[in-house]
N, C-alpha and C positions, 0 to 999 in steps of 0.2 A: 846717722842718727835718725830715728823716726820723725817724719815730717810733723805729725801731730804734736809730739813733744817739743820739737823745735819752736813751734809757734807759742808755746806757753812761757818761754823764757823771756825775761826783760831784755830790752833792746841791746845794750852794750854786751851783755853776756851772750846773747844770741849771735851777735857778730863774731865774738871770739870763738865760740864753739864751732861756727861754720868754717873757721880757718884750720881746724884740726884735721890731720890726715885721716883718710878712710881706714887705715890700719888701726886707728884709735877709736873712731866713732863706730866702726863696725863691731867692736867688742865692748862698747860702752855699757856699764852696769849701774853706775851711780854718778850723780852730779851733786856735790856738796857746796851749798852757797851759805857763807857765814858773813855777817856784817863786819866790815873792816878787817877781814881775815882772808887769806889767799883762797881763790877759787880752786876747788879740788875735784878730781874725777877718779873713778875706779873703772878699770877696763881689763879684761882678760886675766883677772886675778892679781893685777898690779894697781898702783895708784900713782898719780902725778898731779902737779899743779898746772893751771892754765895761765901762761904768761900774758902780759899786756899786748903782745904781738900775735896771740893766738897759737902759740907753740906749747907743747907739753914738756914740762921741765920738772926735775927732782928738787930744784932749789925753791923753797917756799918764799924766799925774799924776792924772787922775780915774778911771783904770782900776782895776777890781777886781784884787787881787793874790792869786792862789791860794797857800795856805800848804802846809806839808809834809803835813798831813793830807789835803788835797785831792789832792795828787799821789800820795800813797801809796794812797789809796782808788781812784783812777783806774787805777793800775798793777795793783792786785789785781783790779779788775773786768775789765780787758781781757785779763789772763792767767788768768782763772778761778781766782784764788788759788793758782796753781801756776807759779812762775817756771821750774821744771825742765821743765814740759811744753812751754814755748815757748823753750827754751834756744837752739835754732838760729835762731829769729826774732830773739831778743835779740842774738845774735852779728852778725846782718846789720843790726841797727839799726832794725827795724820789726816791728810786729805787725798782721796783717790780721784784722778782726773781721767778724761777720755783716753782710752787705750789701755786702761788697767795700771797706769803708772802711779805708784803710791809715793806720796811726798810726806816724809816725816818732818815734824816741826819741833823747834826748841825755842824756849823763851821763858817768860815768867808765869808761873801757875797762879791761879786764883782759887783759893780753897773755900769750901762751904761745908760746915759740919765735919771737918777733917778730911773731906774728899775733894778731888780736883773738880772744880765747877767749870773752869774756863782757862784758856791760854791767851795771854796778852804779851805785848812787846816782843812779838816773834822776830827773832834775829838769826835763826839758823834753819836751813832746809836740807833735807836729804832726799833727792829724787831717785827712786829705785825704778829702773827701767824694765818694763815687762816685755818679753819677747816670746812669740810663738815659735817653737822648734818642732814642727810636724815630723813625726817619725822618731823622735828622740827616745821613745819608750819601746821601740821595736825589739831590742835585744833583751830588755828586762821583762816584758809582759809574759813570755813563755815560762819563766821561772816562777810566776805567781799563780799559775793555773791550778784549779782543783778539777782534775779531769773527770772524776766520778760525778760531780755536780754540774760540770760543764759551765763553769764560771771561774771567778778568781777566789783566792783565799782572802780572809780578813787580813789586811796588810797595813803596816805602819812604816812610813818613810821617815828616816831620821837623819838629821845633819845639823851642823851649825848654820847660822845665817849666811846667805849669799853662796849657797852651794847648788842652787837650782831645784829646790823642792817643789815650788809652785809650778815652775815650767814643766817638770816631769809629771806632776799630778795632773796638770791640764792635758798633756798628751796621752796619758793613760786613760783619762776619761773619754777622750776622743776615740782612741783605739777600741775601747770596750764598747762604746756606743755604736761604732761602725762595724764591729765584728772582725777587726784586724788582729787576730790572735797570734799570727805568725808562728804557728806550730802545726805540724802534720796531723796530730791527734785532734786538733780543733777545727778541722775542715768541716764546714756545714753547720757550725754552731750558730752562726748569726750574731748580731749585736745584742747587747742587753740594755734594758731601760736604766739610764743613769740619772741620778738626782744630785745636784751640786748645791751645797749651802756656801755661798760666796760672801762671807761677812764683810770682807774688805774690798770687794769688787775687783779683785786681782786675777782670779782664775778665769772668769768669763769676760770681764771688762764690758759689762752690759751698758747699753745706752737706751734709756726708756724701756728697760726690761728685756732687750734683745741682745744676746751675746755678740760681741764683735770678733771674738776668737772662734775658730772652728772647733766645735765640741762634738761633732758627729750628728747623725740624724735622729738619735733616740735619747736626747739629753734635755732635762729641764733644770732651770736655775732659779733659786731663791736669792735675789741680789740684796746686799746690804742687810742681811738678816742674821741675828745672833745664832751661833752654831747649834747650841742645844735646842733652842726653840725651833729652828729651821729643820733640823733632822726629824723631829716629831711631826712637823707640818707636812714634810714630804712623805713620810711613811703613811700618814693618815689619808692624804689626799691625792698623791701622785703615783702610788704603788710602784716605787722604784725597785729594781733588783740589785742595784749597787748604789750606795750613798758615798759621796766624796766630800771631805771636809779638810780644811787646811789649818795647821797650827793649833792642835788640841792641847789641853793642859789644865783646864779648870774642872772642879768637881762636877759641875753641871754637864760639861761635855762628856765625862765618863758615864754619867747616868743615862744620857741620851744614846750613847754608843751601845750600852747594854740593851736598852729598849729596842734599838734597831736590830741588834743581833737576834733577840728573841722573836722579832717579827719576821724572820726569815730573809733579812736583807744583808747583803755583804757590804763590808765597810772598807773604804780606802781612805786613809788619813795620813797626815804628816804631823811632825812635832819637832820643835827645836831641842836639840841635845848634842853634846860634843861627840858622844859615842854611845854604844849600848850600855856601858856601865853607868853613864849619866842618866839613861832612861830609868835604871833601877834606883837611882838616888832620888828621883823626883817622886813625891808621894802619890800623886794621881796616876801618873804613867806606870809606876811600879805596881800599883794595885791592879791595873788592867792587865799588865804582863803576867803577874802571878796568878791571875784568874783564868789565864789561857785565852784571853780575848783575841789575840792575833795569831794567825798561823804562819805569817811570813813577815820578816823585817828587812827593809832595804836601807843600807847604810851608805850615804853619799860622802865622798871626799874629793877634794880638788888637788890635782897634781899638775903644777904649772897652770896652763890655761884650760886643761881638760878636767871634766868632772867624771869620776868613775863610781861604780856602784858595786856593792856586795850584797848577796841575798842570804839570809839565815832563816832556818826553821825555828820553831819555838825552843826546842832543847839546845840547838846550836847557839841561839841568841843568849841563853842563860850561860852557856860555857864561855862565849865571847865576852860577856859582861864581866864574868869572874876574872878572865885573863886581863882585860883592860883595866879592871879595878886596881891592879897592882902596878899599872903603868901611868905615865903622865897623861893627863887628859889633853886633847887637842886644844882646848880653850885655856889651858894653863900656860903662863909665861914660861919660855924655854929655860930660864935660869932658876926655876922653882926646884926645890929638892924633890927627889923621888919619894913617894909615899911609902910608909912601912907596910908590911903585910897586915898588921893589925888595923891600920887606918883603912886599908883597902877593904877588909872584911866589914868594918863598921860602916863604910860608905855604902855597902851593898845590903845593909841591915841583916847581916848574917851573924848571929851570936856565936862566939867562940865555944867549941866543944859540943855544940848542939847540931845534929844533922839538919841541914836546911831542907825545907819542904820543896819538892819538885814543882815546877809549874804545872798547874792542873790542866789536863786536856779537857776542855769544855766540849761536850757533844754539840754538834751544830744542829740547829732546828731544821724542821722539815722545809724543803725548798722545792719549788716547781722546776721541772725540767722544761726544755724548749718545746716539747710536744704536748705539754699540758699535764703530763703525768707527774706523780710525786713519789718520793721515796726517802727513806732515812739516810742521811749522809753521815759517815763516820767522823771520827775526830780528825784534827789537823794532821796532815802528813809532814 
């Protein structure tokens, strides 16, 4: 387990976690601390409870149950003994600590004008562990290249939670910044200027504005900045060639992505979705897809302890979404009935009997080549 994270845990829980075998801590993904309920961990695509003797067990009755003092000590530790200093994070339901580890919070919400103003009586924590896996994007990046423009295509990475989107996004940013294209046609390209909007401080894990993860030599980070505003700030002031953002999905995100595209900047983004059919079901994402915003889609899935990826072009993504629309979604309970063909069509917003519009191939804007020349780049391949 990462030493920095180890130090954040309250005393008794820290002792129990230290007794877990390396085979567990080496794959640790989550630590769930719930007041008066069993201490739970997620590792290698599995889950277990931590017993009072520091063992991993499937029996929740044998799990150690953190008490109120444990939870209070943990909350004080992660907020540096000042709830006021992290008031905005509490309102959003999470705190990010050194190392990029995001800690989700559960408790009683305080409302003001119908909106969440604060979170109190915090009794549940989900520690999501951030890990740098340098080189994890080496097999994927060659499939995302736009060889004519000598850069990447506009790319959307899609998966349910806990499939490694942020880890992959981080290493792609590092490789693009470093010029590690891993393709014979890209020899001599050099790295690109990368700008990251790190709203949740998970991609770069900045401390006092300086990334603690390796993001390559040509990368700039806006830490703890809202995505939509941050994208525009980067485009206007840092002249990036590639903008990286995590977990898009709001209307303002879509507007900022369009502005970045029209500014000649390539976009590398991620989004939560069960599959490509789910992307078409979400209003904001489906509008971006149908407008031809992305030239490549990366679908992540976990098989056992391994995360695998598949890459789709724009038309292939549409075909895959249609195929998946008639199948059970990965996020649907296994005992749910299969959807009917009509339900699948309605889920994809395709009226029956009316030919669906194809995804529009948006011509890409003028983009600078590495030698300073410019030329018109064709549509997505």
